[in-house]
N, CA, C and O atoms as CSV, one atom per row, in Angstrom:
chain,resi,resn,atom,element,x,y,z
A,1,VAL,N,N,66.959,-23.050,0.971
A,1,VAL,CA,C,66.058,-22.660,2.039
A,1,VAL,C,C,66.654,-21.484,2.822
A,1,VAL,O,O,65.926,-20.552,3.164
A,2,THR,N,N,67.960,-21.507,3.112
A,2,THR,CA,C,68.567,-20.398,3.855
A,2,THR,C,C,68.568,-19.108,3.044
A,2,THR,O,O,68.465,-18.022,3.615
A,3,ALA,N,N,68.682,-19.209,1.738
A,3,ALA,CA,C,68.655,-18.003,0.904
A,3,ALA,C,C,67.281,-17.347,0.962
A,3,ALA,O,O,67.184,-16.120,0.993
A,4,SER,N,N,66.209,-18.152,0.976
A,4,SER,CA,C,64.864,-17.571,1.042
A,4,SER,C,C,64.581,-16.999,2.429
A,4,SER,O,O,63.830,-16.031,2.548
A,5,LEU,N,N,65.169,-17.582,3.488
A,5,LEU,CA,C,64.980,-17.051,4.834
A,5,LEU,C,C,65.669,-15.700,4.998
A,5,LEU,O,O,65.205,-14.854,5.763
A,6,ALA,N,N,66.763,-15.496,4.290
A,6,ALA,CA,C,67.485,-14.233,4.389
A,6,ALA,C,C,66.670,-13.082,3.809
A,6,ALA,O,O,66.878,-11.928,4.183
A,7,LYS,N,N,65.746,-13.381,2.901
A,7,LYS,CA,C,64.947,-12.331,2.271
A,7,LYS,C,C,63.736,-11.930,3.107
A,7,LYS,O,O,63.138,-10.884,2.854
A,8,ILE,N,N,63.361,-12.741,4.098
A,8,ILE,CA,C,62.210,-12.421,4.931
A,8,ILE,C,C,62.611,-11.311,5.899
A,8,ILE,O,O,63.539,-11.483,6.690
A,9,PRO,N,N,61.917,-10.175,5.841
A,9,PRO,CA,C,62.307,-9.074,6.730
A,9,PRO,C,C,61.949,-9.364,8.182
A,9,PRO,O,O,60.893,-9.923,8.478
A,10,THR,N,N,62.821,-8.984,9.051
A,10,THR,CA,C,62.562,-9.143,10.485
A,10,THR,C,C,61.777,-7.927,10.975
A,10,THR,O,O,61.590,-6.961,10.234
A,11,GLU,N,N,61.322,-7.980,12.220
A,11,GLU,CA,C,60.582,-6.846,12.787
A,11,GLU,C,C,61.432,-5.577,12.769
A,11,GLU,O,O,60.924,-4.486,12.507
A,12,LYS,N,N,62.728,-5.723,13.048
A,12,LYS,CA,C,63.608,-4.558,13.080
A,12,LYS,C,C,63.713,-3.917,11.701
A,12,LYS,O,O,63.634,-2.694,11.583
A,13,THR,N,N,63.891,-4.723,10.658
A,13,THR,CA,C,64.004,-4.142,9.320
A,13,THR,C,C,62.673,-3.585,8.850
A,13,THR,O,O,62.651,-2.589,8.127
A,14,ARG,N,N,61.566,-4.195,9.238
A,14,ARG,CA,C,60.254,-3.646,8.869
A,14,ARG,C,C,60.054,-2.265,9.480
A,14,ARG,O,O,59.552,-1.350,8.827
A,15,ALA,N,N,60.451,-2.129,10.734
A,15,ALA,CA,C,60.267,-0.850,11.421
A,15,ALA,C,C,61.101,0.255,10.782
A,15,ALA,O,O,60.647,1.395,10.691
A,16,THR,N,N,62.303,-0.065,10.342
A,16,THR,CA,C,63.152,0.962,9.743
A,16,THR,C,C,62.766,1.255,8.300
A,16,THR,O,O,63.144,2.299,7.769
A,17,GLN,N,N,62.027,0.366,7.654
A,17,GLN,CA,C,61.646,0.576,6.262
A,17,GLN,C,C,60.285,1.247,6.119
A,17,GLN,O,O,59.883,1.596,5.009
A,18,ARG,N,N,59.579,1.430,7.218
A,18,ARG,CA,C,58.267,2.075,7.137
A,18,ARG,C,C,58.428,3.522,6.701
A,18,ARG,O,O,59.314,4.239,7.166
A,19,VAL,N,N,57.563,3.924,5.814
A,19,VAL,CA,C,57.586,5.297,5.342
A,19,VAL,C,C,56.456,6.048,6.022
A,19,VAL,O,O,55.296,5.641,5.962
A,20,SER,N,N,56.801,7.121,6.655
A,20,SER,CA,C,55.787,7.951,7.287
A,20,SER,C,C,55.176,8.837,6.214
A,20,SER,O,O,55.823,9.755,5.710
A,21,LYS,N,N,53.932,8.555,5.870
A,21,LYS,CA,C,53.289,9.320,4.809
A,21,LYS,C,C,52.662,10.577,5.389
A,21,LYS,O,O,51.987,10.532,6.418
A,22,ARG,N,N,52.885,11.660,4.739
A,22,ARG,CA,C,52.296,12.937,5.117
A,22,ARG,C,C,51.425,13.387,3.953
A,22,ARG,O,O,51.836,13.270,2.799
A,23,PRO,N,N,50.254,13.890,4.228
A,23,PRO,CA,C,49.402,14.318,3.127
A,23,PRO,C,C,50.106,15.347,2.255
A,23,PRO,O,O,50.889,16.157,2.751
A,24,SER,N,N,49.828,15.315,0.968
A,24,SER,CA,C,50.487,16.234,0.052
A,24,SER,C,C,50.143,17.682,0.364
A,24,SER,O,O,50.887,18.589,-0.009
A,25,ARG,N,N,49.020,17.911,1.048
A,25,ARG,CA,C,48.636,19.284,1.364
A,25,ARG,C,C,49.480,19.859,2.495
A,25,ARG,O,O,49.444,21.070,2.711
A,26,GLY,N,N,50.237,19.044,3.224
A,26,GLY,CA,C,51.159,19.539,4.231
A,26,GLY,C,C,50.570,19.802,5.596
A,26,GLY,O,O,51.265,20.344,6.456
A,27,TYR,N,N,49.330,19.447,5.834
A,27,TYR,CA,C,48.731,19.632,7.145
A,27,TYR,C,C,47.812,18.468,7.447
A,27,TYR,O,O,47.418,17.727,6.547
A,28,HIS,N,N,47.474,18.310,8.707
A,28,HIS,CA,C,46.590,17.234,9.147
A,28,HIS,C,C,45.346,17.837,9.773
A,28,HIS,O,O,45.401,18.888,10.411
A,29,THR,N,N,44.224,17.157,9.582
A,29,THR,CA,C,42.989,17.610,10.213
A,29,THR,C,C,42.472,16.527,11.147
A,29,THR,O,O,42.755,15.342,10.969
A,30,PHE,N,N,41.708,16.955,12.143
A,30,PHE,CA,C,41.053,16.023,13.038
A,30,PHE,C,C,39.789,15.508,12.364
A,30,PHE,O,O,39.412,15.994,11.297
A,31,LYS,N,N,39.132,14.531,12.976
A,31,LYS,CA,C,37.894,13.994,12.414
A,31,LYS,C,C,36.808,15.054,12.322
A,31,LYS,O,O,35.931,14.965,11.463
A,32,ASN,N,N,36.853,16.057,13.196
A,32,ASN,CA,C,35.858,17.129,13.144
A,32,ASN,C,C,36.215,18.194,12.109
A,32,ASN,O,O,35.549,19.226,12.017
A,33,ARG,N,N,37.263,17.940,11.333
A,33,ARG,CA,C,37.725,18.765,10.220
A,33,ARG,C,C,38.454,20.036,10.636
A,33,ARG,O,O,38.780,20.859,9.781
A,34,LEU,N,N,38.716,20.216,11.923
A,34,LEU,CA,C,39.538,21.343,12.342
A,34,LEU,C,C,41.001,20.984,12.133
A,34,LEU,O,O,41.390,19.820,12.219
A,35,LEU,N,N,41.783,21.979,11.864
A,35,LEU,CA,C,43.200,21.789,11.594
A,35,LEU,C,C,43.947,21.412,12.863
A,35,LEU,O,O,43.726,22.002,13.920
A,36,ASN,N,N,44.830,20.432,12.756
A,36,ASN,CA,C,45.724,20.102,13.858
A,36,ASN,C,C,46.821,21.158,13.851
A,36,ASN,O,O,47.646,21.192,12.938
A,37,ILE,N,N,46.835,22.018,14.861
A,37,ILE,CA,C,47.765,23.148,14.855
A,37,ILE,C,C,49.087,22.854,15.549
A,37,ILE,O,O,49.917,23.751,15.700
A,38,THR,N,N,49.294,21.627,15.970
A,38,THR,CA,C,50.557,21.276,16.609
A,38,THR,C,C,51.680,21.421,15.588
A,38,THR,O,O,51.654,20.755,14.553
A,39,PRO,N,N,52.668,22.278,15.856
A,39,PRO,CA,C,53.728,22.477,14.868
A,39,PRO,C,C,54.639,21.260,14.757
A,39,PRO,O,O,54.908,20.573,15.743
A,40,LYS,N,N,55.102,21.012,13.557
A,40,LYS,CA,C,56.085,19.960,13.324
A,40,LYS,C,C,57.440,20.480,13.809
A,40,LYS,O,O,57.608,21.682,14.015
A,41,LYS,N,N,58.392,19.588,13.990
A,41,LYS,CA,C,59.706,19.994,14.506
A,41,LYS,C,C,60.360,21.048,13.619
A,41,LYS,O,O,60.985,21.981,14.125
A,42,ASP,N,N,60.223,20.909,12.301
A,42,ASP,CA,C,60.862,21.862,11.398
A,42,ASP,C,C,60.129,23.206,11.346
A,42,ASP,O,O,60.618,24.142,10.714
A,43,GLU,N,N,58.978,23.318,11.990
A,43,GLU,CA,C,58.199,24.554,11.974
A,43,GLU,C,C,58.283,25.325,13.292
A,43,GLU,O,O,57.720,26.414,13.402
A,44,GLU,N,N,58.966,24.782,14.276
A,44,GLU,CA,C,58.999,25.404,15.598
A,44,GLU,C,C,59.652,26.782,15.586
A,44,GLU,O,O,59.225,27.667,16.328
A,45,ASP,N,N,60.681,26.984,14.757
A,45,ASP,CA,C,61.326,28.300,14.682
A,45,ASP,C,C,60.365,29.349,14.143
A,45,ASP,O,O,60.330,30.480,14.628
A,46,GLN,N,N,59.585,28.967,13.137
A,46,GLN,CA,C,58.628,29.910,12.566
A,46,GLN,C,C,57.522,30.246,13.566
A,46,GLN,O,O,57.082,31.393,13.639
A,47,VAL,N,N,57.078,29.267,14.325
A,47,VAL,CA,C,56.052,29.513,15.346
A,47,VAL,C,C,56.576,30.509,16.374
A,47,VAL,O,O,55.853,31.418,16.781
A,48,THR,N,N,57.817,30.346,16.792
A,48,THR,CA,C,58.419,31.272,17.754
A,48,THR,C,C,58.501,32.677,17.166
A,48,THR,O,O,58.214,33.656,17.854
A,49,ALA,N,N,58.892,32.778,15.900
A,49,ALA,CA,C,58.968,34.090,15.245
A,49,ALA,C,C,57.584,34.724,15.131
A,49,ALA,O,O,57.442,35.930,15.332
A,50,ASN,N,N,56.568,33.932,14.813
A,50,ASN,CA,C,55.203,34.459,14.697
A,50,ASN,C,C,54.711,35.020,16.024
A,50,ASN,O,O,53.987,36.015,16.049
A,51,GLN,N,N,55.098,34.391,17.120
A,51,GLN,CA,C,54.646,34.842,18.436
A,51,GLN,C,C,55.212,36.213,18.792
A,51,GLN,O,O,54.702,36.880,19.691
A,52,GLN,N,N,56.253,36.631,18.097
A,52,GLN,CA,C,56.846,37.945,18.350
A,52,GLN,C,C,56.203,39.038,17.505
A,52,GLN,O,O,56.567,40.207,17.641
A,53,ALA,N,N,55.261,38.689,16.639
A,53,ALA,CA,C,54.572,39.681,15.813
A,53,ALA,C,C,53.789,40.630,16.716
A,53,ALA,O,O,53.207,40.192,17.708
A,54,PRO,N,N,53.766,41.920,16.391
A,54,PRO,CA,C,53.073,42.895,17.246
A,54,PRO,C,C,51.611,42.532,17.513
A,54,PRO,O,O,51.137,42.700,18.637
A,55,LEU,N,N,50.903,42.047,16.524
A,55,LEU,CA,C,49.496,41.685,16.712
A,55,LEU,C,C,49.344,40.572,17.748
A,55,LEU,O,O,48.439,40.620,18.580
A,56,LEU,N,N,50.216,39.581,17.701
A,56,LEU,CA,C,50.106,38.447,18.615
A,56,LEU,C,C,50.653,38.753,20.011
A,56,LEU,O,O,50.449,37.977,20.945
A,57,ARG,N,N,51.343,39.878,20.148
A,57,ARG,CA,C,51.817,40.285,21.476
A,57,ARG,C,C,50.756,41.067,22.244
A,57,ARG,O,O,50.916,41.321,23.438
A,58,LEU,N,N,49.676,41.450,21.566
A,58,LEU,CA,C,48.581,42.142,22.256
A,58,LEU,C,C,47.926,41.192,23.247
A,58,LEU,O,O,47.969,39.977,23.057
A,59,PRO,N,N,47.322,41.726,24.295
A,59,PRO,CA,C,46.607,40.860,25.241
A,59,PRO,C,C,45.470,40.107,24.543
A,59,PRO,O,O,44.892,40.590,23.570
A,60,THR,N,N,45.168,38.929,25.056
A,60,THR,CA,C,44.143,38.067,24.459
A,60,THR,C,C,42.808,38.783,24.318
A,60,THR,O,O,42.133,38.633,23.299
A,61,GLU,N,N,42.421,39.551,25.312
A,61,GLU,CA,C,41.124,40.241,25.274
A,61,GLU,C,C,41.045,41.213,24.104
A,61,GLU,O,O,40.004,41.317,23.455
A,62,ILE,N,N,42.124,41.919,23.831
A,62,ILE,CA,C,42.138,42.872,22.715
A,62,ILE,C,C,42.101,42.124,21.387
A,62,ILE,O,O,41.387,42.520,20.466
A,63,ARG,N,N,42.876,41.037,21.290
A,63,ARG,CA,C,42.837,40.235,20.053
A,63,ARG,C,C,41.435,39.693,19.808
A,63,ARG,O,O,40.963,39.690,18.671
A,64,GLU,N,N,40.764,39.235,20.863
A,64,GLU,CA,C,39.399,38.716,20.700
A,64,GLU,C,C,38.455,39.794,20.192
A,64,GLU,O,O,37.560,39.503,19.399
A,65,GLN,N,N,38.636,41.040,20.636
A,65,GLN,CA,C,37.816,42.136,20.122
A,65,GLN,C,C,38.099,42.379,18.641
A,65,GLN,O,O,37.182,42.638,17.861
A,66,ILE,N,N,39.368,42.294,18.263
A,66,ILE,CA,C,39.733,42.466,16.849
A,66,ILE,C,C,39.109,41.357,16.019
A,66,ILE,O,O,38.504,41.624,14.981
A,67,TRP,N,N,39.251,40.102,16.472
A,67,TRP,CA,C,38.680,38.973,15.719
A,67,TRP,C,C,37.165,39.137,15.599
A,67,TRP,O,O,36.589,38.847,14.551
A,68,SER,N,N,36.532,39.595,16.656
A,68,SER,CA,C,35.087,39.777,16.649
A,68,SER,C,C,34.671,40.853,15.643
A,68,SER,O,O,33.655,40.701,14.964
A,69,GLU,N,N,35.440,41.932,15.542
A,69,GLU,CA,C,35.145,42.981,14.557
A,69,GLU,C,C,35.313,42.459,13.132
A,69,GLU,O,O,34.522,42.782,12.246
A,70,VAL,N,N,36.338,41.659,12.924
A,70,VAL,CA,C,36.620,41.156,11.574
A,70,VAL,C,C,35.659,40.042,11.181
A,70,VAL,O,O,35.151,40.030,10.060
A,71,LEU,N,N,35.406,39.110,12.088
A,71,LEU,CA,C,34.608,37.924,11.753
A,71,LEU,C,C,33.190,37.946,12.305
A,71,LEU,O,O,32.330,37.209,11.823
A,72,GLY,N,N,32.937,38.769,13.297
A,72,GLY,CA,C,31.638,38.756,13.952
A,72,GLY,C,C,30.560,39.467,13.152
A,72,GLY,O,O,30.847,40.223,12.223
A,73,GLY,N,N,29.308,39.208,13.532
A,73,GLY,CA,C,28.188,39.882,12.911
A,73,GLY,C,C,27.837,39.395,11.524
A,73,GLY,O,O,27.007,40.004,10.848
A,74,LYS,N,N,28.437,38.331,11.095
A,74,LYS,CA,C,28.148,37.777,9.776
A,74,LYS,C,C,27.552,36.393,9.964
A,74,LYS,O,O,27.926,35.667,10.886
A,75,THR,N,N,26.640,36.037,9.105
A,75,THR,CA,C,26.005,34.729,9.195
A,75,THR,C,C,26.481,33.882,8.028
A,75,THR,O,O,26.450,34.314,6.876
A,76,PHE,N,N,26.919,32.682,8.337
A,76,PHE,CA,C,27.336,31.733,7.312
A,76,PHE,C,C,26.449,30.518,7.429
A,76,PHE,O,O,26.223,30.001,8.524
A,77,GLN,N,N,25.955,30.070,6.316
A,77,GLN,CA,C,25.080,28.908,6.344
A,77,GLN,C,C,25.693,27.819,5.479
A,77,GLN,O,O,26.021,28.044,4.314
A,78,GLN,N,N,25.842,26.643,6.059
A,78,GLN,CA,C,26.367,25.499,5.320
A,78,GLN,C,C,25.205,24.793,4.646
A,78,GLN,O,O,24.250,24.397,5.314
A,79,THR,N,N,25.274,24.633,3.347
A,79,THR,CA,C,24.224,23.923,2.619
A,79,THR,C,C,24.774,22.589,2.141
A,79,THR,O,O,25.983,22.421,1.985
A,80,TYR,N,N,23.882,21.655,1.913
A,80,TYR,CA,C,24.279,20.335,1.444
A,80,TYR,C,C,23.744,20.104,0.044
A,80,TYR,O,O,22.639,20.529,-0.294
A,81,ASN,N,N,24.539,19.427,-0.758
A,81,ASN,CA,C,24.087,19.058,-2.095
A,81,ASN,C,C,22.927,18.087,-1.966
A,81,ASN,O,O,22.958,17.179,-1.135
A,82,GLN,N,N,21.918,18.276,-2.774
A,82,GLN,CA,C,20.775,17.370,-2.720
A,82,GLN,C,C,21.196,15.993,-3.215
A,82,GLN,O,O,21.911,15.864,-4.209
A,83,GLY,N,N,20.741,14.972,-2.504
A,83,GLY,CA,C,21.051,13.603,-2.902
A,83,GLY,C,C,22.395,13.108,-2.411
A,83,GLY,O,O,22.708,11.926,-2.556
A,84,ARG,N,N,23.190,13.981,-1.836
A,84,ARG,CA,C,24.498,13.582,-1.308
A,84,ARG,C,C,24.581,14.016,0.144
A,84,ARG,O,O,23.889,14.937,0.578
A,85,ASN,N,N,25.417,13.352,0.863
A,85,ASN,CA,C,25.621,13.725,2.262
A,85,ASN,C,C,26.942,14.472,2.399
A,85,ASN,O,O,27.699,14.250,3.344
A,86,GLN,N,N,27.208,15.355,1.448
A,86,GLN,CA,C,28.447,16.112,1.462
A,86,GLN,C,C,28.128,17.599,1.423
A,86,GLN,O,O,27.222,18.019,0.704
A,87,PRO,N,N,28.860,18.394,2.186
A,87,PRO,CA,C,28.605,19.830,2.134
A,87,PRO,C,C,29.012,20.406,0.785
A,87,PRO,O,O,29.995,19.973,0.182
A,88,SER,N,N,28.256,21.375,0.325
A,88,SER,CA,C,28.639,22.052,-0.907
A,88,SER,C,C,29.748,23.042,-0.581
A,88,SER,O,O,29.965,23.380,0.583
A,89,LYS,N,N,30.438,23.499,-1.592
A,89,LYS,CA,C,31.533,24.435,-1.360
A,89,LYS,C,C,30.977,25.829,-1.108
A,89,LYS,O,O,30.020,26.262,-1.750
A,90,PHE,N,N,31.589,26.509,-0.173
A,90,PHE,CA,C,31.166,27.859,0.181
A,90,PHE,C,C,31.921,28.843,-0.690
A,90,PHE,O,O,33.151,28.830,-0.738
A,91,ARG,N,N,31.189,29.682,-1.368
A,91,ARG,CA,C,31.810,30.740,-2.161
A,91,ARG,C,C,31.225,32.072,-1.689
A,91,ARG,O,O,30.068,32.380,-1.976
A,92,PRO,N,N,32.013,32.852,-0.973
A,92,PRO,CA,C,31.480,34.115,-0.470
A,92,PRO,C,C,31.231,35.103,-1.603
A,92,PRO,O,O,31.837,35.014,-2.670
A,93,ASN,N,N,30.344,36.027,-1.354
A,93,ASN,CA,C,30.049,37.078,-2.310
A,93,ASN,C,C,31.302,37.930,-2.493
A,93,ASN,O,O,31.837,38.456,-1.517
A,94,ARG,N,N,31.769,38.070,-3.716
A,94,ARG,CA,C,33.002,38.818,-3.970
A,94,ARG,C,C,32.825,40.326,-3.779
A,94,ARG,O,O,33.811,41.046,-3.622
A,95,ASP,N,N,31.594,40.804,-3.790
A,95,ASP,CA,C,31.349,42.234,-3.620
A,95,ASP,C,C,31.529,42.675,-2.174
A,95,ASP,O,O,31.777,43.854,-1.919
A,96,ARG,N,N,31.411,41.780,-1.250
A,96,ARG,CA,C,31.499,42.121,0.168
A,96,ARG,C,C,32.877,41.767,0.718
A,96,ARG,O,O,33.476,40.757,0.347
A,97,LYS,N,N,33.350,42.602,1.588
A,97,LYS,CA,C,34.612,42.314,2.276
A,97,LYS,C,C,34.319,41.363,3.428
A,97,LYS,O,O,33.312,41.512,4.120
A,98,HIS,N,N,35.174,40.413,3.628
A,98,HIS,CA,C,35.002,39.477,4.733
A,98,HIS,C,C,36.373,39.096,5.276
A,98,HIS,O,O,37.392,39.285,4.613
A,99,GLY,N,N,36.381,38.570,6.462
A,99,GLY,CA,C,37.632,38.213,7.117
A,99,GLY,C,C,37.915,36.732,7.127
A,99,GLY,O,O,38.657,36.255,7.986
A,100,LEU,N,N,37.338,35.982,6.186
A,100,LEU,CA,C,37.535,34.532,6.216
A,100,LEU,C,C,38.978,34.114,5.973
A,100,LEU,O,O,39.339,32.973,6.261
A,101,ALA,N,N,39.806,35.001,5.456
A,101,ALA,CA,C,41.213,34.670,5.254
A,101,ALA,C,C,42.014,34.812,6.547
A,101,ALA,O,O,43.146,34.335,6.630
A,102,LEU,N,N,41.446,35.454,7.537
A,102,LEU,CA,C,42.162,35.681,8.795
A,102,LEU,C,C,42.684,34.393,9.428
A,102,LEU,O,O,43.848,34.363,9.829
A,103,PRO,N,N,41.882,33.321,9.541
A,103,PRO,CA,C,42.414,32.094,10.155
A,103,PRO,C,C,43.534,31.434,9.350
A,103,PRO,O,O,44.207,30.538,9.859
A,104,LEU,N,N,43.741,31.856,8.123
A,104,LEU,CA,C,44.784,31.244,7.296
A,104,LEU,C,C,46.154,31.875,7.502
A,104,LEU,O,O,47.135,31.406,6.923
A,105,THR,N,N,46.246,32.921,8.306
A,105,THR,CA,C,47.504,33.647,8.423
A,105,THR,C,C,48.572,32.912,9.225
A,105,THR,O,O,49.736,32.899,8.825
A,106,CYS,N,N,48.202,32.301,10.343
A,106,CYS,CA,C,49.163,31.498,11.105
A,106,CYS,C,C,48.397,30.588,12.059
A,106,CYS,O,O,47.195,30.762,12.262
A,107,ARG,N,N,49.093,29.626,12.637
A,107,ARG,CA,C,48.447,28.625,13.491
A,107,ARG,C,C,47.788,29.236,14.723
A,107,ARG,O,O,46.700,28.812,15.114
A,108,GLN,N,N,48.426,30.216,15.333
A,108,GLN,CA,C,47.853,30.794,16.547
A,108,GLN,C,C,46.562,31.544,16.223
A,108,GLN,O,O,45.575,31.414,16.947
A,109,ILE,N,N,46.560,32.318,15.156
A,109,ILE,CA,C,45.341,33.040,14.781
A,109,ILE,C,C,44.260,32.045,14.386
A,109,ILE,O,O,43.089,32.253,14.703
A,110,TYR,N,N,44.630,30.969,13.701
A,110,TYR,CA,C,43.651,29.931,13.369
A,110,TYR,C,C,43.031,29.366,14.648
A,110,TYR,O,O,41.812,29.220,14.743
A,111,ALA,N,N,43.873,29.053,15.622
A,111,ALA,CA,C,43.378,28.470,16.872
A,111,ALA,C,C,42.406,29.414,17.577
A,111,ALA,O,O,41.448,28.966,18.207
A,112,GLU,N,N,42.652,30.703,17.472
A,112,GLU,CA,C,41.808,31.681,18.155
A,112,GLU,C,C,40.544,32.035,17.375
A,112,GLU,O,O,39.577,32.514,17.969
A,113,THR,N,N,40.528,31.811,16.053
A,113,THR,CA,C,39.413,32.317,15.241
A,113,THR,C,C,38.638,31.271,14.454
A,113,THR,O,O,37.591,31.595,13.895
A,114,ALA,N,N,39.103,30.045,14.388
A,114,ALA,CA,C,38.507,29.056,13.473
A,114,ALA,C,C,37.016,28.848,13.673
A,114,ALA,O,O,36.286,28.679,12.695
A,115,SER,N,N,36.554,28.855,14.889
A,115,SER,CA,C,35.135,28.579,15.124
A,115,SER,C,C,34.274,29.840,15.214
A,115,SER,O,O,33.053,29.730,15.332
A,116,MET,N,N,34.860,31.014,15.164
A,116,MET,CA,C,34.102,32.258,15.345
A,116,MET,C,C,32.986,32.480,14.323
A,116,MET,O,O,31.908,32.923,14.720
A,117,PRO,N,N,33.179,32.200,13.034
A,117,PRO,CA,C,32.078,32.451,12.092
A,117,PRO,C,C,30.853,31.584,12.348
A,117,PRO,O,O,29.774,31.895,11.844
A,118,TYR,N,N,30.986,30.520,13.109
A,118,TYR,CA,C,29.881,29.590,13.326
A,118,TYR,C,C,29.198,29.796,14.672
A,118,TYR,O,O,28.273,29.055,15.006
A,119,LYS,N,N,29.630,30.783,15.452
A,119,LYS,CA,C,29.032,31.034,16.775
A,119,LYS,C,C,27.808,31.905,16.645
A,119,LYS,O,O,27.169,32.226,17.647
């Protein structure tokens, strides 16, 4: 009986054996599907370095004008697959230049531009 009791994990051992699972894609999204831009501890140095980039040192008003020129004036329509309640994948026209890659450059630019195409 004592040998079987020794195998039962206590609360302390359970807590230390828990594995924190992180999605294989390396990022987390909120329920509204926007990216959680809070940097992880190992990413804080890179975030600091990104903030020193000349583009990100510009005043917010000027950056907003740049984002508006790159992303503004375009209409994007989300369509749904018939019979399913899931959005279809968006494939932009390859003949036209677009700025949809802009939010992918860094967390700060994502935070400033993610919702712009839908306004």
